[in-house]
Every structure is written in structure tokens, then in C-alpha cells.
N, C-alpha and C positions, 0 to 999 in steps of 0.2 A: 660808517663802516669805511676803514681804509683799504683801498685797492691798491695793487700793485700798478705800475705805470701801463703794462701790456698785460692783456689776457688772451687766451686762445679759444675762439668759438668752434664748436662741433656741430654741424648742421647735417641732419638727414633729409635727403631730397630725392624725388624721382629723377632718373638720369635725363629726361627729357626737359628740366628746368635747370640744368647746369649753367648754361649762358645766361638765362635772366637773373640767377642767384649771383653769378660772377659779377655781372654788370652792377647789380644792385649794392653788393659789398664795395666794388671800387668807387662808385659815387658817394657812397656814404663814408670812405675814408678807411675801411678796413683793407688789409692786406698790403700794407706798406711797410717795408723793412729797409731801412737805411735810404740808399739810392734806387730802390727798386719799388714797384708798385704791382698790382695783380698777383701778389704772392699768395698761393693758395696749394693745398695738396687735396686730392681726393683719391677715394677707393671704393670698389664695389663691394658691399656687404649683404648680408641675407638678413631679414628682420621677420619678425611675426607680430601680429596685432590682431585683436578682436573686437570689431566695433560693437557698442553697447547700443540698447534700444534707442536712445536719443542722439546717436552719433549720426553725422552726415559724412560717411566714409569717401575719402577720394579712391580708393580701392577696397573691395571687399563687401561682404553682407552682413547684416546685423546677427550677433551671436555665433557667427563662425570664424574660428581662428584662421587666419589667411597668413601666407608666407611668400615673400616676395625679395627682389633684388632692388636695392635703391643705392645711392651714393652717400659717402661721409664724407663732407667737405670739412677741411680744417684751415682755419685762417687766424693770424695774430691781429689784435686790434687793440688800439690806445683805449684805456679804460673809459677816457672821458667821451669817446665816440660811441660807446655800447649802446645807450639808449637809441640814438639816430640809426645805428646799423640794425639793431633788433627792429625797429619800425620798417625799414627798409627791406629787410628780409621778409617780413609777414607781408608786405604788400605785394609780393611776387610769389610767394609759397603756396603751393595748391593745397596742403594738407589742413584740415580743420584745426588739427592740434600738432603744429610743427614741432619737432623735437630740437631744441636749440641748447646745448650743454655750455656753460662758461667756466672756464678753468684759470685760475690765478697762475700767471707765469713768475718766476723768481730769477729770471736771467741777470736782470738788474744787479742782484746781490754778488754775482760772480763776474761781472764786466771789469775788466782792469782800465785804468784810463787815469 
């Protein structure tokens, strides 16, 4: 599969883990844009989930729909670093099933130079 040079990761985390995720992203090489590092954005979002019978939930009870606040963290990452970045995130992420979405970025198609 041909990937673009840069992707965007979207990671959902409890607010209590923002510093740990930020550090993991930085150490794995994500969040670097030109002459800057630690580049990311985050916002408070509301989510819902229902832990099923065999789940080991961070929050919530089996069979009950839960609603809560979490952070959506967005960070750019060079495609070749994605496997290492995903591993670093999962080492500090508290959720049994972390939600990590990966979006291709097409900026390189429109850059002049």
C-alpha cells in the first residue's frame, strides 16, 4: 500500500493521560512539523460506549451505556514512524481498546517549491 509521506493520528484519551501521551508521541517522533516539535492539538469531546461481557473497561460497567468526556488528540506523523508511534501510544494508553484513527494527508500534493 502506498502511503502519503505524512498522516494525521486522531487519538481519544482520558484527560488525565494527556502528558503521558504527549511524551510518548514526542519520543516516537510524531508531532514534528518543520523546525517545530511537540505540535499537536486537543479538544474535549463527549463519547459513549458500552462494555460487553468480556470487556475490561477503564470506565463503566458491563452492559451499560456510558457517556463521558475525553480528549481528542490530533498529531501529524511521518508515515514510516506510524508503527513505532502506535506502539508508544499503546504502552501508555489506559483503555483496553484505544481508538486511534489514521488519516492520509495530501498536503504534499499542493506544496510549492
